[in-house]
C-alpha positions as a Markdown table, in Angstrom:
| # | Residue | x | y | z |
|---|---|---|---|---|
| 1 | Met | -20.0 | 21.0 | 4.1 |
| 2 | Pro | -23.2 | 22.8 | 3.1 |
| 3 | Gly | -25.7 | 23.9 | 5.8 |
| 4 | Asp | -25.4 | 25.8 | 9.0 |
| 5 | Pro | -25.0 | 23.9 | 12.3 |
| 6 | Val | -26.5 | 26.9 | 14.2 |
| 7 | Leu | -29.8 | 26.5 | 12.3 |
| 8 | Tyr | -29.7 | 22.8 | 13.0 |
| 9 | Leu | -29.7 | 23.6 | 16.7 |
| 10 | Ile | -32.8 | 25.7 | 16.4 |
| 11 | Pro | -36.1 | 23.8 | 16.0 |
| 12 | Phe | -37.7 | 24.2 | 12.6 |
| 13 | Glu | -40.9 | 25.7 | 13.9 |
| 14 | Gln | -38.9 | 28.4 | 15.8 |
| 15 | Arg | -36.8 | 29.6 | 12.9 |
| 16 | Ile | -39.5 | 31.8 | 11.4 |
| 17 | Asn | -39.8 | 34.0 | 14.4 |
| 18 | Gln | -36.2 | 33.6 | 15.5 |
| 19 | Asp | -34.4 | 36.9 | 16.2 |
| 20 | Pro | -31.3 | 37.2 | 13.9 |
| 21 | Ala | -29.4 | 38.8 | 16.7 |
| 22 | Gln | -29.9 | 35.8 | 18.9 |
| 23 | Val | -28.7 | 33.6 | 16.0 |
| 24 | Ala | -25.6 | 35.8 | 15.7 |
| 25 | Leu | -24.9 | 35.5 | 19.4 |
| 26 | Leu | -25.2 | 31.8 | 19.3 |
| 27 | Arg | -22.8 | 31.6 | 16.4 |
| 28 | Glu | -20.4 | 33.9 | 18.2 |
| 29 | Ala | -20.6 | 31.7 | 21.4 |
| 30 | Leu | -19.8 | 28.6 | 19.3 |
| 31 | Gly | -16.8 | 30.3 | 17.7 |
| 32 | Leu | -18.1 | 30.0 | 14.2 |
| 33 | Asn | -17.5 | 33.6 | 13.2 |
| 34 | Ala | -13.7 | 33.3 | 13.1 |
| 35 | Pro | -12.0 | 32.6 | 9.7 |
| 36 | Ala | -11.6 | 28.9 | 8.9 |
| 37 | Val | -7.8 | 29.0 | 9.2 |
| 38 | Ile | -8.0 | 30.5 | 12.7 |
| 39 | Arg | -10.6 | 27.9 | 13.7 |
| 40 | Tyr | -8.5 | 25.1 | 12.4 |
| 41 | Phe | -5.4 | 26.2 | 14.4 |
| 42 | His | -7.5 | 26.6 | 17.5 |
| 43 | Trp | -8.8 | 23.1 | 17.0 |
| 44 | Leu | -5.3 | 21.7 | 16.3 |
| 45 | Gly | -3.9 | 23.4 | 19.5 |
| 46 | Asp | -6.7 | 21.9 | 21.5 |
| 47 | Met | -6.1 | 18.4 | 20.0 |
| 48 | Leu | -2.4 | 18.6 | 20.9 |
| 49 | Ser | -3.2 | 19.5 | 24.4 |
| 50 | Gly | -5.7 | 16.6 | 24.8 |
| 51 | Asn | -8.9 | 18.8 | 24.6 |
| 52 | Leu | -11.0 | 17.2 | 21.8 |
| 53 | Gly | -13.8 | 19.8 | 22.3 |
| 54 | Tyr | -17.5 | 19.5 | 22.6 |
| 55 | Ser | -20.3 | 18.4 | 20.3 |
| 56 | Leu | -22.2 | 21.3 | 18.7 |
| 57 | Val | -25.4 | 19.4 | 18.7 |
| 58 | Ser | -25.5 | 17.7 | 22.1 |
| 59 | Gly | -23.0 | 19.8 | 24.0 |
| 60 | Ala | -21.3 | 16.6 | 25.3 |
| 61 | Lys | -17.6 | 16.2 | 25.6 |
| 62 | Ile | -16.2 | 14.4 | 22.6 |
| 63 | Thr | -14.0 | 12.3 | 24.8 |
| 64 | Asp | -17.1 | 11.0 | 26.6 |
| 65 | Leu | -18.7 | 10.2 | 23.3 |
| 66 | Leu | -15.6 | 8.3 | 22.1 |
| 67 | Ala | -15.4 | 6.4 | 25.4 |
| 68 | Gln | -18.9 | 5.1 | 24.7 |
| 69 | Arg | -18.5 | 4.3 | 21.0 |
| 70 | Ile | -14.9 | 3.1 | 20.5 |
| 71 | Pro | -15.3 | -0.1 | 22.6 |
| 72 | Ala | -18.4 | -1.1 | 20.5 |
| 73 | Thr | -16.6 | -0.5 | 17.2 |
| 74 | Leu | -13.5 | -2.4 | 18.4 |
| 75 | Glu | -15.6 | -5.3 | 19.4 |
| 76 | Leu | -17.4 | -5.4 | 16.1 |
| 77 | Cys | -14.2 | -5.1 | 14.0 |
| 78 | Ser | -12.1 | -7.5 | 16.0 |
| 79 | Ile | -14.7 | -10.3 | 15.8 |
| 80 | Ser | -15.2 | -9.6 | 12.1 |
| 81 | Leu | -11.5 | -9.8 | 11.6 |
| 82 | Leu | -11.3 | -13.1 | 13.5 |
| 83 | Phe | -14.2 | -14.6 | 11.6 |
| 84 | Ser | -13.0 | -13.5 | 8.2 |
| 85 | Ser | -9.4 | -14.6 | 8.8 |
| 86 | Ile | -10.4 | -18.2 | 9.9 |
| 87 | Val | -13.0 | -18.7 | 7.1 |
| 88 | Gly | -10.9 | -17.0 | 4.4 |
| 89 | Leu | -7.8 | -19.0 | 5.2 |
| 90 | Leu | -9.6 | -22.3 | 5.3 |
| 91 | Phe | -11.5 | -21.7 | 2.1 |
| 92 | Gly | -8.4 | -20.6 | 0.3 |
| 93 | Phe | -6.4 | -23.6 | 1.6 |
| 94 | Phe | -9.0 | -26.1 | 0.5 |
| 95 | Ser | -9.4 | -24.4 | -2.9 |
| 96 | Ala | -5.7 | -24.7 | -3.5 |
| 97 | Ile | -5.4 | -28.4 | -2.5 |
| 98 | Arg | -8.5 | -29.2 | -4.5 |
| 99 | Gln | -7.7 | -27.0 | -7.5 |
| 100 | Asn | -10.1 | -27.2 | -10.5 |
| 101 | Thr | -12.6 | -29.3 | -8.5 |
| 102 | Phe | -16.2 | -28.7 | -7.5 |
| 103 | Val | -14.9 | -27.3 | -4.1 |
| 104 | Asp | -12.6 | -24.8 | -5.9 |
| 105 | Tyr | -15.4 | -23.7 | -8.3 |
| 106 | Ile | -17.9 | -23.2 | -5.4 |
| 107 | Asn | -15.4 | -21.2 | -3.4 |
| 108 | Thr | -14.5 | -19.1 | -6.5 |
| 109 | Ala | -18.2 | -18.3 | -7.1 |
| 110 | Leu | -18.8 | -17.4 | -3.4 |
| 111 | Gly | -15.7 | -15.2 | -3.5 |
| 112 | Ile | -17.0 | -13.2 | -6.5 |
| 113 | Ile | -20.4 | -12.8 | -4.8 |
| 114 | Phe | -18.9 | -11.7 | -1.4 |
| 115 | Ile | -16.6 | -9.1 | -2.9 |
| 116 | Ser | -19.2 | -7.8 | -5.4 |
| 117 | Val | -22.3 | -7.4 | -3.3 |
| 118 | Pro | -22.2 | -4.4 | -0.9 |
| 119 | Glu | -22.4 | -4.9 | 2.8 |
| 120 | Phe | -25.7 | -3.1 | 3.3 |
| 121 | Phe | -27.5 | -5.6 | 0.9 |
| 122 | Phe | -26.2 | -8.5 | 2.9 |
| 123 | Gly | -27.3 | -6.7 | 6.1 |
| 124 | Leu | -30.8 | -5.9 | 4.9 |
| 125 | Thr | -31.2 | -9.5 | 3.5 |
| 126 | Gly | -30.0 | -11.0 | 6.8 |
| 127 | Ile | -32.4 | -8.8 | 8.8 |
| 128 | Met | -35.3 | -9.8 | 6.6 |
| 129 | Phe | -34.5 | -13.5 | 6.7 |
| 130 | Phe | -33.0 | -14.3 | 10.1 |
| 131 | Ser | -34.6 | -11.6 | 12.2 |
| 132 | Ile | -38.0 | -10.9 | 10.8 |
| 133 | Asn | -38.9 | -14.2 | 9.2 |
| 134 | Leu | -37.1 | -16.8 | 11.3 |
| 135 | Lys | -36.8 | -14.6 | 14.5 |
| 136 | Trp | -33.5 | -16.1 | 15.3 |
| 137 | Leu | -31.5 | -13.0 | 15.7 |
| 138 | Pro | -32.2 | -9.4 | 16.8 |
| 139 | Thr | -32.7 | -6.7 | 14.1 |
| 140 | Gly | -30.1 | -4.4 | 15.5 |
| 141 | Gly | -28.6 | -2.7 | 18.5 |
| 142 | Arg | -25.8 | -3.9 | 20.7 |
| 143 | Met | -27.4 | -5.4 | 23.8 |
| 144 | Ala | -30.7 | -6.1 | 25.5 |
| 145 | Pro | -31.6 | -3.9 | 28.5 |
| 146 | Gly | -30.0 | -5.3 | 31.6 |
| 147 | Lys | -27.9 | -7.8 | 29.7 |
| 148 | Glu | -24.5 | -6.2 | 29.3 |
| 149 | Ala | -22.2 | -9.3 | 29.6 |
| 150 | Phe | -20.2 | -10.3 | 26.5 |
| 151 | Phe | -22.0 | -13.6 | 25.9 |
| 152 | Asn | -25.3 | -11.8 | 26.1 |
| 153 | Arg | -24.2 | -9.5 | 23.3 |
| 154 | Leu | -23.0 | -12.2 | 20.9 |
| 155 | Glu | -26.4 | -12.6 | 19.3 |
| 156 | Phe | -26.4 | -8.9 | 18.4 |
| 157 | Leu | -22.9 | -9.3 | 16.8 |
| 158 | Val | -23.6 | -12.3 | 14.5 |
| 159 | Leu | -25.2 | -10.5 | 11.5 |
| 160 | Pro | -23.1 | -7.3 | 11.7 |
| 161 | Cys | -19.8 | -9.3 | 11.9 |
| 162 | Ile | -20.8 | -11.6 | 9.0 |
| 163 | Cys | -21.8 | -8.7 | 6.8 |
| 164 | Leu | -18.6 | -6.8 | 7.6 |
| 165 | Gly | -16.3 | -9.8 | 7.1 |
| 166 | Leu | -17.7 | -11.4 | 3.9 |
| 167 | Ala | -15.7 | -9.1 | 1.6 |
| 168 | Leu | -12.5 | -9.8 | 3.6 |
| 169 | Val | -13.3 | -13.5 | 3.4 |
| 170 | Ala | -13.3 | -13.3 | -0.4 |
| 171 | Thr | -10.1 | -11.3 | -0.5 |
| 172 | Leu | -8.2 | -13.7 | 1.9 |
| 173 | Met | -9.6 | -16.8 | 0.1 |
| 174 | Arg | -8.3 | -15.7 | -3.3 |
| 175 | Tyr | -4.9 | -14.6 | -2.1 |
| 176 | Thr | -4.5 | -17.7 | 0.0 |
| 177 | Arg | -5.4 | -19.9 | -2.9 |
| 178 | Gly | -3.0 | -18.1 | -5.3 |
| 179 | Ser | -0.1 | -18.1 | -2.8 |
| 180 | Met | -0.6 | -21.7 | -1.9 |
| 181 | Leu | -0.6 | -22.8 | -5.5 |
| 182 | Asp | 2.6 | -20.8 | -6.1 |
| 183 | Val | 4.3 | -22.5 | -3.1 |
| 184 | Leu | 3.1 | -26.0 | -3.9 |
| 185 | Asn | 4.9 | -25.7 | -7.3 |
| 186 | Lys | 8.3 | -25.0 | -5.7 |
| 187 | Asp | 11.1 | -27.5 | -5.9 |
| 188 | Tyr | 11.4 | -28.0 | -2.2 |
| 189 | Ile | 7.8 | -29.2 | -2.1 |
| 190 | Arg | 8.5 | -31.8 | -4.7 |
| 191 | Thr | 11.7 | -32.8 | -2.8 |
| 192 | Ser | 9.7 | -33.3 | 0.4 |
| 193 | Arg | 7.2 | -35.5 | -1.4 |
| 194 | Ala | 10.1 | -37.5 | -3.0 |
| 195 | Lys | 11.5 | -38.2 | 0.5 |
| 196 | Gly | 8.3 | -39.8 | 1.5 |
| 197 | Val | 6.7 | -37.0 | 3.6 |
| 198 | Gly | 2.9 | -37.3 | 3.7 |
| 199 | Arg | 0.9 | -35.1 | 1.3 |
| 200 | Leu | -1.1 | -33.4 | 4.0 |
| 201 | Met | 2.0 | -32.7 | 6.1 |
| 202 | Val | 3.7 | -31.1 | 3.1 |
| 203 | Gln | 0.6 | -29.1 | 2.3 |
| 204 | Ile | 0.3 | -27.8 | 5.9 |
| 205 | Lys | 3.8 | -27.6 | 7.3 |
| 206 | His | 5.6 | -26.5 | 4.2 |
| 207 | Gly | 3.0 | -25.2 | 1.8 |
| 208 | Phe | 0.5 | -23.3 | 4.0 |
| 209 | Arg | 3.0 | -21.9 | 6.4 |
| 210 | Asn | 5.2 | -20.4 | 3.7 |
| 211 | Ala | 2.2 | -19.1 | 1.8 |
| 212 | Leu | 1.1 | -17.0 | 4.7 |
| 213 | Thr | 3.7 | -14.3 | 4.2 |
| 214 | Pro | 1.8 | -12.3 | 1.5 |
| 215 | Val | -1.5 | -13.3 | 3.0 |
| 216 | Val | -0.7 | -11.8 | 6.4 |
| 217 | Ile | 0.5 | -8.6 | 4.7 |
| 218 | Ile | -2.9 | -8.4 | 2.8 |
| 219 | Leu | -4.7 | -9.1 | 6.1 |
| 220 | Thr | -2.9 | -6.3 | 7.9 |
| 221 | Gly | -3.7 | -3.9 | 5.1 |
| 222 | Arg | -7.4 | -4.6 | 5.3 |
| 223 | Leu | -7.7 | -3.1 | 8.7 |
| 224 | Thr | -8.7 | 0.1 | 7.1 |
| 225 | Phe | -11.5 | -1.7 | 5.2 |
| 226 | Leu | -13.0 | -2.9 | 8.4 |
| 227 | Val | -13.0 | 0.7 | 9.8 |
| 228 | Ser | -14.6 | 2.1 | 6.7 |
| 229 | Gly | -17.0 | -0.8 | 6.2 |
| 230 | Ala | -18.1 | -0.5 | 9.9 |
| 231 | Val | -19.7 | 2.9 | 9.1 |
| 232 | Ile | -22.2 | 1.3 | 6.7 |
| 233 | Val | -22.8 | -1.9 | 8.7 |
| 234 | Glu | -23.3 | 0.0 | 12.0 |
| 235 | Asn | -25.9 | 2.3 | 10.3 |
| 236 | Val | -27.8 | -0.7 | 8.8 |
| 237 | Phe | -28.0 | -2.5 | 12.2 |
| 238 | Asn | -28.3 | 0.7 | 14.3 |
| 239 | Tyr | -25.2 | -0.4 | 16.1 |
| 240 | Pro | -24.0 | 2.3 | 18.6 |
| 241 | Gly | -20.4 | 2.6 | 17.4 |
| 242 | Met | -18.1 | 5.1 | 15.7 |
| 243 | Gly | -19.8 | 4.7 | 12.4 |
| 244 | Thr | -23.3 | 5.7 | 13.5 |
| 245 | Met | -21.7 | 8.6 | 15.5 |
| 246 | Leu | -20.0 | 9.8 | 12.3 |
| 247 | Leu | -23.2 | 9.6 | 10.2 |
| 248 | Asn | -25.2 | 11.4 | 12.9 |
| 249 | Ala | -22.6 | 14.1 | 13.1 |
| 250 | Met | -22.7 | 14.6 | 9.3 |
| 251 | Asn | -26.5 | 14.9 | 9.4 |
| 252 | Gly | -26.3 | 17.4 | 12.2 |
| 253 | Lys | -23.3 | 19.4 | 10.7 |
| 254 | Asp | -21.5 | 18.6 | 13.9 |
| 255 | Met | -18.0 | 19.6 | 12.6 |
| 256 | Pro | -16.0 | 19.0 | 15.9 |
| 257 | Val | -17.2 | 15.4 | 16.1 |
| 258 | Ile | -16.6 | 14.9 | 12.3 |
| 259 | Met | -13.0 | 16.2 | 12.5 |
| 260 | Val | -12.1 | 14.1 | 15.5 |
| 261 | Thr | -13.6 | 10.9 | 14.1 |
| 262 | Thr | -11.9 | 11.5 | 10.7 |
| 263 | Phe | -8.6 | 12.1 | 12.6 |
| 264 | Leu | -9.0 | 8.7 | 14.4 |
| 265 | Ile | -9.7 | 6.9 | 11.1 |
| 266 | Thr | -6.5 | 8.5 | 9.6 |
| 267 | Val | -4.5 | 7.3 | 12.6 |
| 268 | Val | -5.8 | 3.7 | 12.0 |
| 269 | Ile | -4.8 | 4.0 | 8.3 |
| 270 | Leu | -1.3 | 5.1 | 9.2 |
| 271 | Phe | -1.0 | 2.4 | 11.9 |
| 272 | Ser | -2.1 | -0.2 | 9.3 |
| 273 | Ser | 0.7 | 0.9 | 7.0 |
| 274 | Leu | 3.2 | 0.6 | 9.8 |
| 275 | Leu | 1.9 | -2.9 | 10.6 |
| 276 | Ile | 2.3 | -3.9 | 6.9 |
| 277 | Asp | 6.0 | -3.0 | 7.0 |
| 278 | Leu | 6.6 | -4.7 | 10.4 |
| 279 | Ala | 4.7 | -7.9 | 9.3 |
| 280 | Ala | 6.8 | -8.1 | 6.0 |
| 281 | Ala | 10.0 | -7.8 | 8.0 |
| 282 | Ala | 9.0 | -10.3 | 10.6 |
| 283 | Leu | 7.7 | -13.0 | 8.1 |
| 284 | Asp | 10.4 | -12.6 | 5.4 |
| 285 | Pro | 14.0 | -12.9 | 6.8 |
| 286 | Arg | 15.3 | -11.3 | 3.6 |
| 287 | Ile | 13.7 | -8.0 | 4.7 |
| 288 | Arg | 15.6 | -6.1 | 7.4 |
| 289 | Phe | 15.3 | -2.5 | 8.2 |
| 290 | Gly | 18.5 | -0.5 | 7.9 |
| 291 | Lys | 20.2 | -3.0 | 5.6 |
| 292 | Gln | 20.8 | -3.1 | 1.9 |
């Protein structure tokens, strides 16, 4: 990355009269004079021993920063995942059983809008309409002073969770619709109807349940989207999570914080890939590990 983190630590008005020797001493104290390869292996060794290092900007332990930020991001992403899963599955189900009707056309149009418009536009529009004009919801943050209970934080989560989950709603809705239509055209569905089983029972018990296999795999794979999208949404709503910490670290050239945060995002991506394989094996009995 361009820029010098040492110069960022020195106030702008002091840089003109700053002694170059003092700048060199500060750079030496921070370990920035060593070659990049040496610094990397020093960092890797500390990571393996559980020492995540210190922030170059604030001097705080990175473990303390993560302990403050990770719960907020997990709260935001988990509620967004729950909201998007319920809404996306329901919309997709009704689009499938009402194929080529007004309901299907409306859901299709909403899906195109949700997946095409970026999260920050929904966020800014929501702040302008619901927070500034109607004054129903707060403009940002995570909690009001002195109100740290979960139910007191819900009003701060409404807009960020909706903005973060809309794109996932569109994805789940389209995949659920397509999978449902594919299952409803199977022979065993027609056989069940011929035996006198009610239409709604066939659609839910046989159609929807069997259509969930590819949908759950897609849902599991979108965990990485929630993590990456949280960076933008948290910045729009000034939400004190991992996303805002990463952006602040980038602005301050705080490389230790950037590297640890990026490492954690990579772990989430790898864990998501593992969950996809496990979900596929659990939902489809034809898939078994270690068998041909």
